[in-house]
Each structure stands twice: as structure tokens, then as C-alpha cells.
C-alpha positions in Angstrom: 119.6 85.2 127.2 117.4 86.9 124.2 115.5 85.3 122.0 117.3 84.0 119.0 114.2 83.5 117.1 113.7 87.2 116.5 110.7 87.3 113.8 108.8 84.6 115.0 105.0 85.7 115.7 101.7 84.2 115.3 100.6 84.1 111.6 103.7 86.2 110.7 104.9 84.0 107.9 108.4 83.9 109.3 108.7 80.4 109.1 112.6 80.6 109.0 112.7 82.8 111.8 115.3 85.4 110.1 113.2 88.7 111.0 111.2 89.1 107.7 108.0 87.6 106.5 109.1 86.5 103.1 109.6 83.1 103.9 107.6 80.4 101.9 105.2 77.7 103.3 105.0 74.1 102.3 102.7 73.7 99.4 100.9 70.2 99.2 99.9 70.7 95.5 100.2 73.2 92.8 96.6 72.7 91.4 95.2 76.3 90.5 91.6 77.1 89.2 92.1 79.8 86.1 88.7 80.5 85.5 87.5 84.2 86.0 85.0 83.3 88.5 87.8 81.6 90.5 89.7 84.6 90.6 86.8 86.5 91.8 84.6 84.4 94.0 85.9 80.7 94.9 89.3 81.6 95.0 92.2 80.2 93.0 93.7 78.0 95.5 92.6 77.3 99.2 94.4 77.5 102.6 94.4 73.7 102.7 97.1 73.7 99.9 99.7 75.3 101.9 101.2 74.0 105.7 103.3 75.4 108.0 107.0 74.2 107.5 109.0 73.0 110.5 110.0 75.9 112.6 113.6 77.5 111.5 113.1 76.1 108.0 112.1 77.3 104.6 109.2 75.8 103.1 108.9 73.9 99.7 107.0 76.3 97.7 108.6 77.1 94.6 109.1 80.7 93.8 106.5 82.2 91.2 104.8 78.6 90.9 101.2 80.5 90.9 100.1 82.7 88.3 98.3 86.1 88.6 95.3 87.0 86.4 95.8 87.3 82.4 96.4 90.8 81.8 95.5 92.5 78.4 95.2 96.2 77.4 94.8 97.6 73.8 96.0 101.1 73.5 95.5 103.4 70.2 96.5 106.8 69.1 95.7 108.7 66.3 96.9 112.0 65.2 96.7 114.7 62.4 99.3 117.0 61.5 98.0 120.5 60.0 100.7 122.6 58.7 99.8 126.2 59.3 102.9 128.0 57.8 105.9 126.4 56.4 108.0 126.5 60.0 104.5 125.8 61.8 102.7 122.6 62.6 99.4 122.0 64.7 99.0 118.5 65.7 95.6 117.3 67.0 96.0 114.2 69.0 93.7 111.4 70.3 95.1 108.5 72.7 93.0 105.7 73.9 94.4 103.5 77.0 92.6 100.1 77.4 90.4 100.8 74.4 88.2 97.9 74.9 87.6 98.7 78.4 88.9 95.1 79.6 88.4 94.6 83.2 92.1 93.6 84.3 91.9 92.2 87.8 94.4 92.9 90.6 96.6 90.5 92.6 95.5 87.4 94.4 95.2 87.8 98.2 98.3 85.5 99.2 97.8 86.0 103.1 96.3 82.6 104.4 94.8 84.3 107.5 92.4 86.7 105.3 88.9 85.8 104.8 89.7 86.8 100.7 92.7 84.3 100.7 93.4 83.0 97.2 90.8 85.7 95.7 91.1 89.0 93.7 89.9 92.1 95.4 90.7 94.8 93.1 90.9 95.8 89.4 93.5 98.0 87.6 93.6 100.0 84.8 90.3 101.5 83.9 89.6 102.9 80.4 90.6 106.5 79.7 91.6 108.7 76.9 93.6 111.9 76.2 93.0 114.6 73.8 95.9 116.9 72.9 96.9 120.0 70.7 100.4 120.3 70.0 101.7 123.4 68.3 105.4 123.3 66.8 107.5 125.9 65.2 
């Protein structure tokens, strides 16, 4: 007879043994550090906050109970329309994305065996800008 617990492997996260690793662990508490230092250095939560549920069952962790880092972006566009002829227009455009160059942190590492568990290991959306000339007729 084949093994009925098909997906279970050590540190797989497949607690309910349904073949995928999207099962939830047990959460002992929902305290989360919210400072920028915690997201980058100390971690927003610890592995001790999560325990493995009994084999074949789903854990008690709530979906989306923990928040990702705060995201903020300011975009701006400036343009000037210049009439060349009655049927011809030249537009100069300047577009700025993440105008104030705020460092937005990536997602928190949610894999308990990782050394970086509970910490952010990436940044996203650097500042960039476009300059464009558009001719319409």
C-alpha cells in the first residue's frame, strides 16, 4: 500500500498532508514589531511564535494576520503642449516615479527554517523618471 500522506516532508510546511506547502502553522501569539529596524534587522516575529500542528490537521494561524512593511509612493507628471500649426502639436513630458525616493521594503521572509525568518531581505521600486516628446498631427 502506498503512503497516504503524500506531501509530508521534513520542514515542508505541509501539515495537513494534502500535497502542497500552503498549510498554516499554529500561532501562539500575534504580536508583531512594526519599526523599520525590526523589518530589517531583528525581525518582526520569531520562529517561537509558530508551532507545528498535529499531523493531518490545519493550524490555527489566521489568514493575513501579519502585515507587510508600509508601502508609499509619490508619482508626478509635468507636461507642456506646444502648438506648432493648427493641426500639429508637440508635447514635452516629464514623469517621475517614487519622486521622494522612499525606500520601500520587500516582503518579509515567512519560511521558519531560514536564518532571515521574519526579516525583509529586499527593497522594491527605486526612483526613476521618463522624459518624452510626443508629436501629434
